[in-house]
C-alpha angles and dihedrals in degrees: 000000000000099000114004125141146133134286113194092213107140132122120246135046109350122233119268117259089246090057091052091048089054089061096064098078092033092056092047090055092048097048095248110149110194144029120204116195108214113134109172092224096058102105092197090068098037128012095026096032092135095055125091118257123246117246094245091053091051092047092050093053092043091054090047092051091048091051092053092045092053088058094047095256120135117229134213145157134231111228120197116185091204118208136061111329093223091057094046095048087057091060102064096152095053093046094046094048093048093051093046090052091051096052089042094060103034131060096231130181094175130038110189122193113202126199094164125124096012127128114228129189104203095055095155089067096032095121091048093053094043092051090053089052092045094051091050092049093047092051092049094047102037091128091068114096100223136025131194129182128199112209123217089252107045103161142032087245110128090215089081093062091042091057103031102027133256116327110249114256111268091004095143095043094045094049099040097043092057096039119105105263090229091065118091124221124220119230129178098198134241087335136028085247104031120193091210147331135251131206092237092054094049093048089052092051092047088055091053095047097035088231137063112279121246104227120233098195112201094198123132096011112122105186098118125102094257097029094057088072093066143063105221102214102148112124118252117277136170091038121099150150090299088075091071090061100039102040135052092220146336121235117187119208105214136217119267087243099078100191097047089045091064089069091062096041091053089061095059094084090057091054090052088053088056090244105100117191125246118227090235094055125112091235092056092053092043087059091046092052092048091051101040105025126247099281097049091042092054090053091047091055088062097046102030095103093051095046093046104038108019105031133220093284089065089066117085109250095243092050090048089058093049092048092048090054091052092054092043092051089063084079097223135115089241092055092048090051093058090043088054090051090053091048091054096246092137092069126182114263110220089210085079096091098176097051 
C-alpha cells in the first residue's frame, strides 16, 4: 500500500473534529498515509469558497493537520469553487487570492481541486474553463507538495451524463493533455461506486489521461439515497497489490459512521497483500472488537447480516427502537453511533445527485 489514504468526501452531516482526530493513530497503524478533508457539506470549501474563513475554523483545521502530522499522516483539503466554471474562470483575482490565503494559513501536503457534482452551463467549453481555473489554482498553491484534480466526469458510469448532461466531446483528452503532468487526476472506476478494479480498466484510463489515475474509491461511503440504509462492513475485495503499480494513489471515501467505518478500512491492507479477509474470519472479528469494544462487537455479530445486506428499513420500526436501545446501553460512543444509525439520524442528503 504505497500511497493509500482517506478523502472525507461524502454528502451529509460531516464528522465531528474529535472523530477525525481519532483517525490519526488508527491510520498510522493501518498503513494509511494521507487524510484529505473535503466534506461536501462544508460551505467554506464549496458554496462559500470565495469568502474568508473565520479564525476558529482555521484553528480547527490547523490543529487537525498538526495531529495527523504528529502521527506521520499527510494532510490536505478538497477545494470546490462551486458555480459555473465559465463565471469562475472570469474571476482570476478572487480565486487566486482565496487559494493563497488557504495555503498561507494551513500546513498542507495536498491541495485537491474538485469539479465533481457541479452543474455547468457552457459545457462545450468546459475543459477550457476548468483548465483556466486549474492553472490559477496551481500557481497560487505551488508551495504545496502534491495536487490532485477531480474532473466533472470521473467515471465511465452513464449516471453522470444522466444527471449532469452529456460529456463534451473530447473533454477528457482536452483537459488531461493540457494539464501539468505532475498533477494527479481522480477516477472512481467503471462506476461512481465501483465494487472493484481490474488491471485492464486502469491501463485504459491511464492511456486516456496520459498518467496513472488516482483512485477515488467510493466504498464504503453510504451517502446515497439507497446506500444510506446500510452499514457497509464487508472487507475489501477486488483490490490488490497491482494497484500500487497501476495507480498514483488510492483515496477511500468513508461511511458517515466513523467508528464502524474503521473496521472496513483496517481490511484494506490485507487486500493489498492479495489475501483479502473474509467477514467470517477470526481476524475480521478481532479487528471489529478492537474498533467497537467487546459489548458492541458481540451485538454486531448478531445483526451484521441485516445491517450489511438488508438495511435498517427491513427491520420493523418497533424492533429498530429496541435494537437501538441495546446498542446505546453499552455506554460507548461506538454503541451510540450504531443506535443513531438505527434511529435514522444518518439521513440521506438530497444534494447527493448520483446516489
